[in-house]
C-alpha positions, 0 to 999 in steps of 0.5 A, a space after each residue: 452519494 450513498 449509491 456512490 459510497 456503495 460502489 467503493 471497491 478497487 480504491 479500498 483494495 489499494 488502501 488495504 494494500 498500502 496500510 500494512 505492518 511496514 506503514 504502521 511501523 514507519 508512521 509510528 517511528 516518525 511520530 515517536 522520533 519527530 513528533 508532528 513535524 513529518 505529517 506533511 510527508 504522509 499528506 504528500 504521499 497520499 495525494 501523489 498516490 491518488 494522482 497515479 492510481 486515478 490514471 491507472 484506474 482510468 487506463 483500465 476502464 478505457 482500454 479494458 487492459 491491465 498496466 502489465 498488458 499495456 507495458 507489452 505494447 512498448 514498441 522498442 524491444 529493449 525497453 519492453 524487455 527491461 519492463 518485463 525484467 523489472 516487473 518480475 524482479 520488483 513485484 514477483 521476487 519483491 512481494 514474495 520476500 515482503 509477504 513474510 512481513 505481511 503474514 508476520 505482522 498479522 500474526 503479531 497482532 493476534 499474538 498480542 491479543 491472545 498470547 498464542 504464538 505468532 508462528 501458530 497464527 502465521 500458519 492459520 492466517 496463511 491457510 485462511 488467505 489461501 482458501 479465500 484466494 483459491 475461491 477466485 471470487 473477486 467480490 468476496 475478496 473485495 468485501 473482506 478487504 473492505 471489512 479489514 480497512 474498516 477494522 484498521 480505520 476503527 482501531 487507529 482512528 479511535 485511538 487518535 480521537 481519544 488522544 486528541 480529546 485528552 490532549 487538545 493542545 496537540 491540534 495546532 502542531 498536528 495541522 502545522 505538521 500537515 501543511 508546512 514541509 519541514 526536514 529536521 536533521 536526520 529525518 530524510 530517510 524516514 521521509 523517504 520511507 513514509 512516501 515509499 510505503 504508500 506510493 508503491 508500484 504494484 498497486 498501479 498494476 492492481 488498480 488497473 485490473 481491479 477496475 475491470 472486474 468492478 465495472 464491466 463493459 456494460 457500464 458506460 465508460 464515462 460513468 465508470 471513470 467518474 465512479 472509479 475516480 470517486 472511489 480512488 479519491 475517497 478510499 486512498 484519502 481514508 488510507 492516508 487519514 489512517 496513516 496520519 492517525 498512527 503517526 499523530 497518536 505516536 507523536 502525541 504520546 511518544 514524541 516527547 519521550 525519545 521513545 524507540 519504537 522497535 515493535 508493536 508491544 513497545 507501542 502498546 505498553 507506552 500507550 497503556 497509561 492513557 488508554 488502559 486495556 483498550 490500547 492493547 486491543 485497539 492496536 492489536 486489531 489494527 495491526 492484524 487487519 493491516 497485516 492480513 489485508 496486505 497478505 491478500 493483496 500482495 499475491 493478487 497484485 503479483 499475479 495481475 502484474 506478472 501475468 499481464 506483463 508476460 501476456 498470460 491470461 488473467 483469470 482466477 481459474 487460469 493455472 499460471 495466474 493461480 501458480 503465481 499467487 500461490 508461490 508468493 503466499 507459500 514462500 512468504 508463509 514458510 518464512 513467517 512460520 520458520 521465523 527466517 528473514 531473507 535479508 538479501 532478497 528484501 534488499 534486492 526487492 527494495 532496489 528493484 522497486 526503486 527502479 520500477 516506480 519511476 519507470 512505471 510512473 513515466 510509462 503510465 503518464 505517456 500512455 495516458 496522453 495517447 490520442 487513442 484514449 480520446 476524451 479520457 486522455 490526460 489534460 494539462 493539470 493531470 500532466 503537471 501533477 503527474 510530472 511532479 509525482 514522477 520527479 519525486 518517484 525518481 528521487 525516491 528510487 535513487 535514494 532507496 537504491 543508495 540506501 540499499 547499497 549503504 551509500 546513505 
């Protein structure tokens, strides 16, 4: 077991990618507004993410190709063109817009702890991320992200444990909220947000490439697939537990106060009566870790997805690969430092992601049933679970697009 735990890597990178400032903010709002009632949405999204990410990892190990490269194998020219356009629109332009939020989130965490301007911290975080990525060392990036996930987990799970110890009466409500789906009036959009912040398309591209780096061809395919599956289940489950911790803490403290969570400072101030000075540093540390981890993974995932889809060589030293992640990081950094928020770009990215998720999920399910995968193709259970996730992904995409265009 210890050896298998040491092999964790790509799954933890995915966990680091989806536990960003947006996830923490959304989970906090869910707990503050609805208590423990919506925890089931986090449980569902975690399971759905495990299902799709496991398929993506298996595809990468067996074919030695990323998901972007697999999309290029679509035989119908129109569908192939649509795939390329969606990847570029949703992932390249989307992550460029979202990178601003990642850097800003990390900077806010440091500002809360140090009282130094978040704009100054944003510049320093951007420089650190650039230096780490320019080194092009997968193992170093993996270790940094594992450390960040550990920091996030420590910060938020410690806070959750403290809350539960001091208020054990919340345990029943917590478990009830996790297993019984309930949709209170007005909660639909926040449920969609909870699922959408975890089940994101660019992580599918990231996982397929990350496993190739982690498990070279010298490792037996069956062994690599089993280790990758273990990595995916444990790591993403850990990410889900951290998200549950954020929502549960918010529910326990703020769920009866009708609190309006609009920034991390508000959350910290309301937690101080229970946690004292520790509240400030626990949440600052967690928010910083969440922001920095996403700051690193978003450009990297973008480079993997776009390079693979366009047929470019996927290599840290390749100029095109490098140019993609540099553009995402630089534009996001400028927006974070100047404090500008490109609303139109963010709305466009959300709509594009709403279209891309069900498209990529459907394609992934079809590919995983290919006879060429042999014993590693999907079985009936995997297909059934995959169909359920695709249905939710399609519904999520439709609702996200309707929300963007102000229909909802």
